[in-house]
N, C-alpha and C positions, 0 to 999 in steps of 0.2 A: 256707202255700200259696204256690206259685210259679207265676206266669203268665209264663213265659219259654221261648220268645218269645211275646209276645201277637200273635196272628194276625188277630184281628178288628179292623177299623178303629176300632171303639168298644168298648174293653175294659170300659167302665163298666157295661155290661149284665151281664157276667159277675161283676164285682165286687159289684154290687148283689145278685146271686143268692147268692153264697157268703159275703158279709160277715156275715150273722147266724150262720153256722156256724163262723166263725174266732175263735179266742181269742188268737192271738199276733200274726201279721203276714201280709200279703199282698204278695208281691214281684212287681214288674212289670219285665220286661226286654225288650229288642229282640233280634231275630235277629242273631247276630254275623256270620254269613257266608251269603250267598245266591249259589249257583252261577249264573253268568250267561252262560257260553259254551256254544255248540252247543245252544241251547234250541229246542224245537219251537214252533210257533205258539201252541199251547195253554199251554205252559210260559211263554212270554213274557208272556202275559196275566196269569198268576199272579205272575210276577216283578215286573211293574210295579205290580200291585195291592199286593203286600206292601211294596215299596219306599215306597209312599205312606204306609204306617203309620208309618214311621220318619223322615219328613221333620221337620226341627227345628220348624217352625211347628205341625205336628200333635202332636208330643211335648209342646210347651208347652200345647196344648189339653188333652191327657190329664192332664198334671201339674196344671193348674189345676182341672179337673173332679174330680180325685181328692182335693182338699183337704177334701172333706166326709167322707172315710173316714179315721178316725184310725189305722187299722192298715196303711195303704199305705206301702210302702217301694219305692224305685226302685233297680234294679241299676245297677252302675257304667256299663254300656253307655249308659244314658239320662242318668245324672248327669253323665258326662263330656261328652256331646254338648251338654247344656244348661248346663254350667258350674256345676252345683249341688254343693255339698260339705256333707256331714253325716256324723256318726259312724254306724257300723252300728247302734248302740243307739238312735239318734234316730228318732223317727217323723217322716215327711215330711208336714208340714202347712203 
């Protein structure tokens, strides 16, 4: 299962819901590019809300909360930002 990008501020709720149904892995990733030019007022609200999801301090929170789920793996977009290295076959715990 891939949750990339995760759009909810707290992806753990989704992980808890799907975890019993998954047998292999659950990948979590961030949005790689968010358009930021010429945004309407409504779009700016969404832009800043999504940007909060991927702040380093919040990604550490998500990473630490995810340790309870043995099938969680993080895409390179998050691993690179946090400086976490592991092989693709390793489970992130």
